[in-house]
DRENMARVO-451990 format. One line per 5 residues: number of its first residue (from 1); their letters; for each residue y, z, x of N, C-alpha, C, CB. Coordinates in pm, whole numbers. Glycine has a CB too. Layout:
# DRENMARVO-451990
NUM = A = Y:Z:X:Y:Z:X:Y:Z:X:Y:Z:X ~ ... .
END
This chain:
# DRENMARVO-451990
1 = MHALL = 7255:10315:7536:7341:10241:7567:7430:10154:7514:7302:10204:7618 ~ 7348:10061:7406:7378:9928:7385:7456:10021:7257:7241:9789:7365 ~ 7373:10108:7166:7458:10138:7046:7529:10241:7032:7399:10143:6946 ~ 7602:10309:7131:7712:10378:7214:7850:10249:7120:7676:10361:7450 ~ 7827:10144:7233:7918:10004:7254:7925:9987:7101:7838:9852:7351 .
6 = SAVVD = 7819:9941:7042:7864:9909:6909:7985:9989:6825:7745:9920:6835 ~ 7877:10157:6824:7996:10229:6805:8124:10231:6828:7985:10299:6833 ~ 8154:10215:6941:8338:10216:7001:8385:10065:6910:8365:10183:7246 ~ 8233:9973:6915:8375:9853:6861:8400:9860:6725:8346:9676:6880 ~ 8297:9937:6686:8285:9964:6501:8451:10105:6496:8037:10084:6437 .
11 = TAETV = 8437:10160:6557:8572:10261:6549:8652:10166:6535:8617:10362:6672 ~ 8650:10114:6676:8778:10071:6672:8809:9975:6565:8809:10018:6791 ~ 8701:9902:6507:8775:9797:6396:8797:9895:6282:8672:9649:6339 ~ 8808:9975:6256:8894:10042:6133:9013:10063:6145:8858:10160:6092 ~ 9053:10044:6245:9220:10050:6299:9237:9899:6300:9259:10130:6477 .
16 = ILGKR = 9194:9829:6388:9218:9733:6407:9150:9585:6383:9238:9763:6489 ~ 9187:9526:6299:9093:9442:6147:9008:9306:6179:9221:9374:6010 ~ 8923:9261:6200:8906:9173:6263:8905:9093:6379:8928:9156:6229 ~ 8925:9173:6468:8960:9194:6607:8828:9191:6706:9037:9336:6618 ~ 8697:9174:6622:8560:9252:6708:8547:9157:6870:8369:9224:6588 .
21 = RQLRM = 8593:9011:6847:8576:8918:7003:8704:9022:7079:8632:8685:6992 ~ 8773:9045:7039:8862:9061:7177:8816:9199:7190:9048:9039:7172 ~ 8788:9290:7064:8717:9443:7148:8610:9385:7242:8623:9573:7025 ~ 8522:9369:7233:8454:9338:7310:8456:9290:7388:8406:9314:7293 ~ 8564:9152:7471:8591:9111:7583:8691:9225:7671:8646:8975:7557 .
26 = ALCCL = 8733:9291:7610:8822:9448:7627:8726:9556:7730:8842:9541:7438 ~ 8620:9554:7636:8488:9656:7682:8427:9577:7796:8357:9685:7550 ~ 8437:9436:7785:8351:9402:7934:8453:9426:8073:8295:9211:7936 ~ 8586:9412:8056:8665:9419:8111:8651:9540:8200:8754:9404:8037 ~ 8642:9643:8098:8697:9773:8169:8519:9822:8223:8804:9911:8030 .
31 = LARGH = 8430:9773:8168:8274:9798:8255:8276:9689:8376:8110:9761:8141 ~ 8337:9569:8420:8324:9538:8508:8478:9592:8626:8282:9401:8470 ~ 8470:9707:8580:8605:9767:8657:8708:9648:8676:8565:9834:8819 ~ 8802:9556:8609:8884:9481:8580:8950:9501:8520:8867:9410:8559 ~ 9102:9470:8503:9227:9519:8464:9186:9374:8352:9385:9535:8595 .
36 = LLIED = 9316:9396:8195:9337:9307:8095:9472:9279:8071:9279:9348:7984 ~ 9463:9160:8027:9600:9070:8059:9623:9042:7847:9550:8861:8203 ~ 9739:9077:7758:9717:9066:7608:9844:8953:7621:9735:9231:7493 ~ 9808:8845:7626:9963:8760:7605:9957:8700:7472:9996:8622:7722 ~ 10096:8786:7383:10034:8705:7237:10211:8721:7185:9866:8818:7104 .
41 = VPGVG = 10241:8677:7084:10334:8661:7042:10375:8813:6966:10320:8538:6971 ~ 10493:8887:6927:10550:8989:6902:10527:9017:6760:10674:8981:6941 ~ 10438:9132:6749:10404:9197:6621:10257:9152:6555:10523:9161:6519 ~ 10222:9121:6604:10043:9111:6615:9929:9189:6703:10014:8980:6662 ~ 9991:9319:6716:9922:9476:6702:9879:9461:6857:9765:9506:6565 .
46 = KTLFA = 9909:9386:6947:9919:9421:7066:9914:9568:7188:10004:9372:7058 ~ 9966:9639:7131:10019:9793:7182:9947:9874:7123:10166:9840:7153 ~ 9914:9826:6981:9839:9944:6888:9661:9925:6924:9879:9910:6686 ~ 9655:9781:6969:9535:9755:7007:9470:9859:7160:9549:9591:7027 ~ 9621:9866:7297:9568:9919:7344:9539:10084:7350:9597:9866:7411 .
51 = HVLAQ = 9659:10151:7242:9626:10281:7173:9480:10310:7104:9727:10293:7064 ~ 9444:10217:7028:9302:10228:6964:9197:10240:7093:9266:10081:6862 ~ 9216:10170:7172:9114:10164:7277:9114:10296:7345:9140:10048:7379 ~ 9223:10385:7390:9174:10446:7442:9169:10566:7398:9201:10429:7526 ~ 9223:10595:7267:9144:10677:7170:8985:10655:7127:9219:10664:7052 .
56 = VLGLK = 8943:10567:7144:8781:10576:7092:8716:10559:7209:8723:10460:6979 ~ 8796:10525:7326:8693:10601:7442:8725:10705:7482:8671:10542:7563 ~ 8796:10796:7445:8821:10979:7492:8901:10943:7655:8609:11104:7520 ~ 9006:10816:7685:9024:10848:7794:9176:10914:7803:8990:10736:7872 ~ 9223:10957:7895:9369:11010:7953:9454:10850:7932:9359:11079:8160 .
61 = FQRIQ = 9554:10865:7850:9660:10723:7820:9768:10760:7842:9674:10654:7679 ~ 9862:10636:7926:9967:10650:7932:10056:10523:7889:9976:10697:8043 ~ 10173:10542:7817:10241:10406:7838:10377:10346:7895:10244:10368:7735 ~ 10379:10286:7956:10466:10218:8008:10568:10104:7972:10411:10193:8073 ~ 10684:10165:7919:10749:10042:7865:10850:9963:7943:10811:10076:7751 .
66 = FTSDL = 10797:9802:7978:10848:9755:8090:11016:9704:8038:10739:9630:8151 ~ 11085:9719:8128:11228:9705:8062:11269:9597:8207:11339:9893:8034 ~ 11391:9557:8166:11511:9479:8304:11504:9578:8417:11714:9465:8255 ~ 11595:9750:8390:11640:9826:8467:11513:9939:8491:11774:9871:8412 ~ 11369:9905:8467:11228:9999:8545:11276:9924:8665:11021:9973:8488 .
71 = MPADI = 11241:10061:8773:11235:10063:8869:11075:10149:8928:11366:10105:8893 ~ 11035:10100:9071:10903:10126:9127:10850:10267:9061:10912:10132:9295 ~ 10966:10365:9128:10932:10495:9120:10954:10507:8956:11025:10596:9222 ~ 10948:10452:8852:10950:10495:8727:10798:10466:8706:11061:10424:8629 ~ 10724:10402:8797:10594:10399:8740:10511:10471:8864:10543:10238:8696 .
76 = LGFSM = 10531:10510:8950:10467:10544:9055:10449:10693:9100:10522:10476:9142 ~ 10617:10758:9048:10652:10924:9072:10742:10847:9181:10507:11069:9130 ~ 10798:11001:9227:10879:11015:9302:10915:11183:9372:10975:10949:9231 ~ 10999:11200:9415:10953:11335:9540:11089:11416:9494:10949:11280:9765 ~ 11069:11543:9540:11231:11562:9424:11194:11735:9520:11215:11546:9139 .
81 = PNSDQ = 11340:11810:9629:11318:11914:9662:11279:12067:9558:11420:11912:9734 ~ 11162:12145:9626:11156:12215:9579:11279:12345:9572:11054:12218:9610 ~ 11268:12414:9480:11364:12550:9447:11425:12601:9580:11270:12686:9376 ~ 11315:12602:9705:11359:12679:9792:11418:12569:9875:11259:12774:9852 ~ 11449:12441:9838:11531:12338:9945:11491:12308:10082:11663:12386:9969 .
86 = TSFRF = 11369:12363:10124:11310:12330:10245:11191:12231:10221:11267:12456:10317 ~ 11149:12204:10127:10981:12140:10181:11040:12033:9996:10751:12324:10184 ~ 10967:11949:9961:10984:11862:9855:10828:11827:9796:11071:11729:9909 ~ 10835:11818:9620:10675:11830:9584:10687:11695:9534:10609:11960:9465 ~ 10617:11586:9512:10562:11456:9453:10557:11475:9317:10425:11413:9503 .
91 = HPGPV = 10641:11434:9272:10622:11431:9077:10543:11312:9073:10790:11405:8957 ~ 10384:11303:8989:10297:11161:8986:10405:11114:8894:10115:11154:8921 ~ 10396:11000:8880:10470:10907:8750:10295:10868:8669:10591:10708:8831 ~ 10367:10783:8555:10271:10767:8475:10123:10672:8530:10345:10709:8361 ~ 10164:10642:8579:10024:10541:8681:9916:10612:8710:10061:10486:8845 .
96 = FSQII = 9933:10785:8691:9835:10835:8764:9775:10890:8564:9894:10975:8927 ~ 9692:10820:8539:9610:10817:8414:9467:10734:8440:9703:10743:8292 ~ 9377:10724:8349:9291:10620:8331:9292:10502:8282:9225:10649:8287 ~ 9433:10488:8177:9404:10403:8062:9540:10385:8099:9345:10449:7906 ~ 9645:10258:8159:9786:10267:8137:9827:10137:8053:9866:10278:8278 .
101 = LADEI = 9896:10161:7988:9954:10055:7895:10080:9959:8003:10038:10152:7738 ~ 10070:9902:8026:10205:9839:8051:10277:9739:7970:10199:9783:8161 ~ 10360:9739:7896:10403:9722:7782:10512:9620:7830:10441:9852:7707 ~ 10477:9488:7757:10576:9330:7769:10636:9395:7916:10739:9286:7605 ~ 10519:9349:7982:10535:9354:8138:10598:9251:8224:10413:9364:8192 .
106 = NRATP = 10638:9110:8142:10692:9043:8189:10842:9042:8137:10622:8947:8186 ~ 10890:9153:8110:11014:9154:8090:11081:9307:8182:11030:9147:7919 ~ 10982:9304:8298:11049:9369:8404:11053:9285:8512:10993:9492:8440 ~ 11206:9355:8633:11200:9214:8714:11074:9211:8814:11346:9192:8810 ~ 11026:9119:8897:10954:9109:8990:10915:9227:9077:11004:9024:9046 .
111 = KAQSA = 10994:9289:9121:11016:9421:9194:10965:9527:9108:11166:9449:9229 ~ 10966:9564:8988:10900:9659:8920:10780:9621:8904:10951:9692:8810 ~ 10754:9488:8847:10561:9384:8840:10517:9480:8979:10555:9114:8897 ~ 10560:9463:9070:10474:9414:9135:10391:9591:9234:10566:9272:9232 ~ 10480:9691:9182:10473:9848:9214:10339:9837:9128:10618:9971:9155 .
116 = LLEAM = 10310:9731:9055:10130:9784:8996:10032:9716:9116:10067:9691:8796 ~ 10077:9677:9183:9995:9493:9279:9876:9597:9323:10118:9378:9486 ~ 9947:9740:9433:9799:9801:9480:9785:9920:9404:9782:9842:9647 ~ 9839:9966:9270:9707:10063:9220:9560:9991:9120:9788:10193:9107 ~ 9648:9848:9097:9544:9795:9054:9424:9705:9124:9594:9741:8974 .
121 = EERQV = 9461:9702:9236:9378:9622:9328:9294:9746:9440:9496:9499:9419 ~ 9356:9859:9512:9324:9964:9524:9251:10057:9515:9356:9980:9508 ~ 9336:10105:9374:9309:10178:9284:9362:10368:9355:9134:10132:9247 ~ 9455:10311:9407:9520:10382:9490:9676:10364:9490:9463:10356:9610 ~ 9801:10475:9521:9943:10432:9546:9948:10553:9663:10069:10438:9395 .
126 = TAEGE = 10048:10428:9737:10118:10505:9851:10310:10510:9837:10063:10412:10006 ~ 10349:10631:9781:10457:10655:9783:10485:10772:9871:10493:10661:9667 ~ 10654:10737:9917:10673:10831:9997:10596:10875:10133:10671:10911:9923 ~ 10544:10798:10139:10455:10813:10314:10355:10838:10268:10489:10935:10442 ~ 10244:10873:10161:10170:10909:10150:10056:10856:10039:10215:10998:10158 .
131 = TRPLP = 9958:10823:10053:9854:10760:10013:9781:10844:9916:9779:10722:10120 ~ 9802:10844:9749:9762:10914:9653:9636:10832:9608:9873:10938:9552 ~ 9509:10902:9567:9390:10843:9480:9399:10826:9328:9274:10929:9498 ~ 9412:10716:9259:9430:10719:9067:9289:10811:9026:9413:10510:8969 ~ 9322:10851:8926:9173:10903:8853:9062:10789:8797:9212:10995:8709 .
136 = EPFFV = 8935:10794:8813:8868:10740:8801:8795:10756:8652:8821:10753:8904 ~ 8767:10600:8535:8800:10512:8565:8936:10452:8529:8718:10465:8543 ~ 9009:10401:8650:9148:10356:8615:9122:10178:8571:9266:10384:8770 ~ 9200:10197:8444:9200:10071:8375:9376:10026:8327:9088:10094:8233 ~ 9417:9918:8364:9504:9871:8326:9516:9799:8171:9521:9809:8422 .
141 = IATQN = 9589:9795:8083:9601:9697:7990:9768:9662:8000:9543:9751:7839 ~ 9801:9517:8042:9906:9492:8024:9953:9355:7868:9933:9461:8175 ~ 10068:9397:7845:10113:9289:7699:10192:9202:7784:10224:9365:7543 ~ 10207:9052:7713:10320:9024:7752:10390:8939:7636:10308:8961:7881 ~ 10455:8880:7606:10534:8796:7527:10520:8686:7616:10682:8843:7491 .
146 = PSSHI = 10488:8533:7515:10481:8409:7609:10601:8358:7683:10438:8297:7534 ~ 10604:8329:7816:10698:8289:7893:10834:8242:7810:10638:8185:7975 ~ 10787:8184:7727:10943:8103:7680:10975:8141:7602:10967:7975:7646 ~ 10995:8269:7586:11091:8381:7452:11163:8445:7591:10965:8545:7312 ~ 11256:8457:7503:11394:8514:7568:11416:8659:7660:11485:8534:7446 .
151 = GAFHL = 11417:8656:7795:11401:8787:7865:11288:8773:7911:11412:8912:7792 ~ 11222:8681:7952:11082:8763:7996:11107:8676:8123:10906:8746:7893 ~ 11032:8740:8201:10957:8664:8372:10867:8613:8382:10918:8733:8482 ~ 10826:8549:8469:10698:8496:8459:10614:8587:8567:10699:8331:8489 ~ 10484:8588:8536:10423:8681:8648:10380:8625:8725:10333:8765:8626 .
156 = PESQL = 10408:8664:8877:10381:8543:8979:10218:8525:8952:10425:8584:9163 ~ 10177:8456:9057:10022:8433:9051:9945:8529:9151:9987:8275:9090 ~ 10029:8577:9210:9944:8690:9248:9917:8813:9181:9983:8727:9349 ~ 10007:8850:9094:9981:8919:9009:9880:8913:8878:10079:8932:8991 ~ 9910:8771:8857:9794:8723:8700:9687:8737:8766:9791:8546:8613 .
161 = DRFLM = 9630:8727:8885:9486:8742:9009:9403:8848:8952:9531:8801:9192 ~ 9561:8943:8944:9472:9121:8965:9418:9154:8819:9605:9287:9017 ~ 9462:9045:8709:9374:9069:8604:9277:9018:8578:9411:9065:8519 ~ 9132:9096:8532:9023:9014:8546:9019:8913:8414:8892:9106:8564 ~ 9074:8942:8349:9076:8897:8180:9217:8864:8140:9025:9028:8068 .
166 = RIGMG = 9211:8732:8069:9361:8747:7968:9298:8675:7845:9533:8649:8034 ~ 9320:8785:7751:9281:8802:7607:9428:8712:7481:9267:9011:7587 ~ 9403:8713:7368:9484:8665:7273:9487:8741:7151:9453:8542:7249 ~ 9549:8797:7083:9516:8889:6951:9524:8795:6852:9618:9016:6917 ~ 9626:8632:6834:9593:8609:6720:9673:8673:6597:9472:8638:6723 .
171 = YPSPE = 9690:8549:6509:9683:8612:6347:9581:8626:6285:9743:8547:6252 ~ 9594:8772:6201:9467:8824:6149:9417:8717:6034:9489:8982:6088 ~ 9285:8723:5974:9255:8618:5911:9299:8650:5732:9095:8589:5950 ~ 9313:8629:5637:9375:8592:5521:9303:8763:5467:9323:8410:5438 ~ 9179:8766:5490:9139:8873:5430:9168:9030:5487:9010:8846:5420 .
176 = AERTL = 9176:8997:5621:9211:9173:5736:9338:9153:5697:9189:9192:5955 ~ 9456:9053:5660:9556:9043:5627:9598:9154:5476:9561:8896:5621 ~ 9527:9072:5422:9542:9163:5283:9520:9259:5284:9484:9146:5184 ~ 9349:9363:5367:9359:9457:5360:9439:9585:5445:9268:9450:5347 ~ 9495:9479:5522:9644:9529:5611:9751:9557:5521:9712:9408:5716 .
181 = LAGLD = 9788:9521:5476:9921:9526:5355:9889:9606:5270:9961:9396:5269 ~ 9759:9613:5239:9763:9703:5093:9710:9876:5155:9614:9616:4943 ~ 9653:9880:5290:9609:9975:5335:9722:10065:5358:9533:9944:5434 ~ 9651:10175:5463:9699:10304:5511:9804:10244:5634:9561:10415:5566 ~ 9918:10284:5687:9961:10280:5827:9888:10314:5933:10055:10345:5842 .
186 = RRILL = 9857:10168:6021:9774:10206:6128:9786:10282:6229:9746:10129:6175 ~ 9900:10344:6226:9954:10466:6287:9855:10621:6198:10157:10459:6252 ~ 9856:10581:6128:9843:10698:6060:9633:10727:6130:9890:10660:5843 ~ 9580:10547:6055:9430:10553:6101:9372:10616:6234:9388:10423:6108 ~ 9518:10572:6342:9506:10591:6468:9422:10724:6445:9645:10594:6553 .
191 = KKIRS = 9536:10849:6424:9541:10926:6466:9408:11025:6398:9670:10947:6465 ~ 9321:10969:6313:9209:10998:6234:9053:10942:6314:9242:10921:6082 ~ 9050:10848:6392:8979:10828:6480:8947:10934:6566:9019:10738:6530 ~ 8756:10886:6608:8744:11015:6680:8642:10934:6857:8626:11163:6542 ~ 8701:10968:6935:8635:10937:7036:8480:10899:7057:8664:11024:7095 .
196 = QLDTE = 8444:10838:7075:8271:10803:7119:8221:10809:7224:8223:10686:7103 ~ 8308:10804:7335:8234:10790:7463:8302:10920:7562:8260:10617:7533 ~ 8259:10948:7670:8348:11036:7772:8324:11020:7904:8334:11178:7754 ~ 8419:11060:7984:8413:10997:8117:8258:10948:8186:8481:11105:8210 ~ 8218:11003:8185:8117:11079:8263:7997:10957:8230:8083:11262:8200 .
201 = TLENM = 7969:10890:8043:7916:10799:8019:7929:10689:8026:7898:10806:7959 ~ 8088:10689:8044:8120:10555:8111:8113:10489:8204:8190:10534:8116 ~ 8114:10619:8338:8092:10591:8469:7980:10565:8498:8125:10671:8543 ~ 7876:10579:8375:7725:10582:8418:7699:10444:8351:7619:10723:8356 ~ 7772:10383:8276:7775:10249:8195:7830:10177:8298:7861:10240:8053 .
206 = MAQVA = 7924:10195:8370:7961:10101:8481:7852:10064:8573:8067:10158:8561 ~ 7798:10207:8655:7689:10193:8746:7577:10141:8697:7657:10303:8801 ~ 7565:10091:8543:7433:9971:8541:7483:9867:8523:7319:9973:8434 ~ 7609:9859:8444:7665:9720:8556:7677:9641:8649:7714:9708:8586 ~ 7642:9665:8734:7686:9714:8865:7495:9639:8893:7750:9935:8888 .
211 = QIHVA = 7416:9683:8874:7259:9688:8891:7210:9582:8818:7188:9820:8843 ~ 7350:9530:8715:7239:9398:8576:7177:9307:8721:7394:9229:8409 ~ 7046:9245:8714:7021:9111:8751:7110:8961:8732:6912:9099:8691 ~ 7057:8888:8868:7136:8774:8856:7004:8722:8960:7326:8777:8904 ~ 6991:8609:8888:6877:8532:8933:6940:8384:9014:6776:8498:8789 .
216 = ESLMD = 6877:8384:9138:6929:8253:9208:6980:8121:9105:6800:8198:9304 ~ 6918:8072:9054:6949:7994:8999:7139:7994:8876:6808:7987:8948 ~ 7123:8130:8825:7272:8162:8798:7362:8181:8904:7286:8277:8727 ~ 7349:8161:9004:7452:8222:9103:7458:8018:9157:7369:8396:9256 ~ 7353:7993:9132:7404:7815:9114:7476:7740:9036:7320:7740:9093 .
221 = YLQSI = 7469:7809:8906:7541:7756:8761:7692:7820:8822:7464:7843:8571 ~ 7688:7927:8824:7850:7943:8871:7904:7892:9006:7886:8092:8877 ~ 7842:7863:9126:7882:7782:9244:7957:7646:9196:7747:7747:9333 ~ 7867:7606:9077:7881:7478:9045:8026:7453:8932:7730:7437:8983 ~ 8037:7575:8870:8169:7562:8806:8305:7565:8926:8179:7697:8692 .
226 = LAYTR = 8293:7725:8998:8350:7746:9072:8383:7612:9195:8291:7856:9096 ~ 8303:7507:9198:8288:7392:9295:8402:7303:9224:8120:7317:9305 ~ 8370:7288:9080:8448:7153:8976:8597:7174:8992:8413:7164:8782 ~ 8622:7347:9027:8740:7358:8991:8851:7309:9125:8749:7506:8939 ~ 8784:7304:9233:8855:7267:9376:8865:7120:9367:8766:7313:9521 .
231 = IPNRY = 8749:7026:9330:8756:6888:9336:8936:6842:9326:8654:6827:9202 ~ 8981:6782:9407:9119:6705:9416:9160:6650:9314:9126:6606:9503 ~ 9268:6710:9274:9344:6613:9108:9304:6622:9004:9341:6469:9087 ~ 9202:6769:9029:9170:6845:8883:9288:6940:8879:9008:6938:8871 ~ 9273:7025:8925:9379:7167:8895:9457:7167:8992:9318:7321:8889 .
236 = VTGLS = 9540:7243:8992:9642:7282:9118:9626:7330:9231:9718:7357:9096 ~ 9537:7432:9146:9472:7548:9273:9327:7570:9184:9589:7742:9303 ~ 9221:7529:9308:9095:7568:9202:9086:7737:9203:8923:7493:9264 ~ 8931:7748:9140:8918:7910:9155:8871:7970:9293:8811:7963:9050 ~ 8940:8053:9280:8934:8151:9463:8793:8239:9474:9095:8310:9482 .
241 = PRAGL = 8726:8312:9591:8637:8383:9580:8650:8519:9512:8599:8387:9685 ~ 8755:8522:9452:8809:8658:9394:8776:8654:9249:8974:8680:9414 ~ 8806:8500:9201:8773:8450:9035:8625:8425:9016:8852:8297:8989 ~ 8582:8379:9158:8433:8396:9132:8367:8559:9119:8361:8320:9260 ~ 8383:8629:9201:8341:8759:9203:8360:8826:9040:8432:8836:9324 .
246 = ALLAA = 8541:8791:9001:8555:8793:8871:8449:8813:8755:8608:8693:8857 ~ 8487:8656:8750:8362:8572:8686:8244:8644:8689:8330:8439:8757 ~ 8143:8687:8779:8027:8728:8797:8005:8876:8750:8000:8704:8926 ~ 8128:8989:8771:8061:9133:8768:8152:9090:8592:8121:9309:8921 ~ 8238:9005:8532:8223:8991:8379:8083:8977:8284:8294:8874:8354 .
251 = AKAHA = 8026:8860:8348:7851:8807:8268:7807:8928:8305:7730:8654:8340 ~ 7796:8977:8379:7693:9120:8379:7775:9198:8298:7659:9208:8538 ~ 7874:9240:8280:7932:9320:8139:7886:9305:8034:8052:9301:8100 ~ 7875:9153:8041:7861:9078:7881:7692:9090:7873:7931:8872:7869 ~ 7639:9038:7969:7503:9060:7983:7453:9234:7910:7478:9041:8160 .
256 = FIEGR = 7558:9308:7998:7471:9468:7963:7498:9546:7777:7565:9616:8109 ~ 7633:9482:7772:7655:9493:7637:7588:9442:7536:7751:9461:7617 ~ 7515:9327:7564:7416:9195:7502:7287:9323:7506:7387:9003:7639 ~ 7213:9394:7535:7133:9501:7600:7035:9401:7692:7045:9610:7478 ~ 7090:9302:7747:6952:9215:7851:7020:9290:8039:6978:8934:7835 .
261 = KGVTP = 6879:9307:8072:6846:9350:8203:6937:9253:8298:6682:9339:8230 ~ 6990:9115:8265:6951:9016:8352:7103:8913:8311:6771:8947:8313 ~ 7152:8868:8359:7235:8790:8360:7207:8587:8317:7277:8835:8495 ~ 7265:8571:8183:7209:8426:8172:7348:8342:8172:7109:8398:8022 ~ 7319:8192:8138:7449:8116:8124:7495:8147:8014:7447:7977:8131 .
266 = EDVQA = 7454:8181:7874:7549:8221:7807:7655:8348:7790:7499:8208:7732 ~ 7577:8418:7880:7713:8529:7960:7857:8452:8009:7645:8605:8134 ~ 7756:8385:8113:7888:8357:8177:8008:8259:8069:7845:8266:8328 ~ 7934:8182:8018:7952:8053:7895:8087:8170:7828:7755:8006:7747 ~ 8021:8280:7786:8109:8376:7703:8250:8447:7735:8029:8476:7682 .
271 = VLPAV = 8253:8489:7882:8340:8519:7927:8445:8460:8015:8302:8587:7954 ~ 8418:8346:8003:8465:8267:8136:8568:8209:8059:8356:8152:8221 ~ 8648:8157:7942:8776:8161:7946:8894:8257:7937:8787:8102:7883 ~ 8839:8417:7906:8932:8494:7910:8927:8518:8075:8914:8613:7809 ~ 8858:8533:8193:8854:8512:8290:8922:8403:8380:8765:8518:8286 .
276 = TDHRL = 8948:8258:8332:8980:8161:8419:9128:8043:8362:8826:8084:8437 ~ 9154:8121:8231:9221:8023:8147:9380:8075:8235:9199:8051:7941 ~ 9395:8177:8268:9520:8227:8315:9507:8235:8488:9549:8381:8240 ~ 9436:8160:8527:9401:8102:8706:9398:8001:8678:9267:8131:8802 ~ 9368:7893:8627:9351:7709:8594:9518:7694:8562:9221:7648:8410 .
281 = VSRND = 9571:7572:8646:9645:7530:8593:9611:7365:8595:9756:7587:8642 ~ 9629:7244:8528:9558:7132:8522:9657:7034:8626:9536:7081:8358 ~ 9641:7002:8673:9708:6923:8745:9812:6788:8681:9603:6882:8825 ~ 9764:6767:8536:9829:6660:8468:9898:6730:8339:9722:6539:8429 ~ 9874:6890:8358:9988:6952:8281:9884:6947:8098:10177:6821:8303 .
286 = DPQNT = 9811:6874:8159:9669:6870:8024:9653:7042:7955:9460:6820:8127 ~ 9698:7033:7819:9617:7154:7809:9540:7206:7735:9662:7226:7814 ~ 9448:7071:7745:9338:7099:7699:9221:7080:7767:9333:7050:7603 ~ 9278:7095:7919:9147:7100:8057:9210:7238:8087:9149:6954:8226 ~ 9100:7326:7997:9068:7467:7992:8907:7493:8052:9088:7517:7829 .
291 = ARSLL = 8857:7607:7998:8754:7648:8038:8683:7612:7968:8742:7750:8059 ~ 8693:7553:7847:8583:7506:7800:8532:7306:7797:8602:7574:7660 ~ 8638:7289:7861:8657:7093:7898:8574:7140:8078:8929:6996:7912 ~ 8599:7244:8076:8545:7307:8263:8344:7279:8207:8613:7594:8317 ~ 8338:7374:8124:8186:7415:8137:8128:7249:8035:8141:7623:8040 .
296 = MAVAV = 8161:7147:7972:8149:7050:7922:8137:6943:8068:8264:7038:7814 ~ 8232:6945:8143:8209:6847:8264:8099:6916:8359:8358:6820:8352 ~ 8107:7094:8375:7989:7106:8484:7850:7079:8375:7987:7290:8577 ~ 7810:7130:8250:7692:7079:8252:7667:6928:8225:7630:7150:8173 ~ 7797:6833:8253:7749:6625:8231:7677:6651:8392:7953:6438:8226 .
301 = A = 7762:6712:8486:7721:6669:8619:7608:6709:8635:7793:6707:8723 .
END
């Protein structure tokens, strides 16, 4: 399994240059049955990242471009009369796919954003009075521009919490950028890559991740992190139990990718920034009061 996942990352890196850490975090998120938020400035490859991931994993993919006039029915689907005009037939929306790219999600209104809430949490959609299951695996990759950009809406805390991880792309290294400038168009390379996994193999991996061993001492370590965030006057809101479950699931997935049968503190530390930085807001608006400072404080305590 470890070799298969390495092949996934290696293949994706032929198109997405110098983003091995982000690719590994995305795989952690998928194997933990979570959803991924990518936040960064325009033009750094957020959309291409999602396309490449879907292609290399061999999963059915749909892109939804979020705009200010997007309606929930554009995401979920709608019913139309049949030709005999005596009954209606439901036409599934793009959400009925295995990987969904919610592109520039914070450019849509909160009403449209909320259409994804049930799908992300329950893996089902209720439309026209009927509940319909979504395909498995179901993985939402949402991209957003910084909220300071014109035309962007803040994602509500309830929706941010549905994303197991948030990552940034960052600018490429000078070497990667030189290769990018001198090489073929990334879209051409995208068409040439082959999928490295199939749905059955991926679901088998997810089942194995769920069985990764977690020692009592590791549980103590994780709980100490959660407890520290709930100390008054440190953060606006401490990490919730759902955040704790997300951190544990991501750590299990990281251990699996590393080829370990049990979770170590290093696994927790590796995924902590991606899992917690979009959930924690410092009471003093200190931008340095993030996951890394949290780890240091817990270690001292």
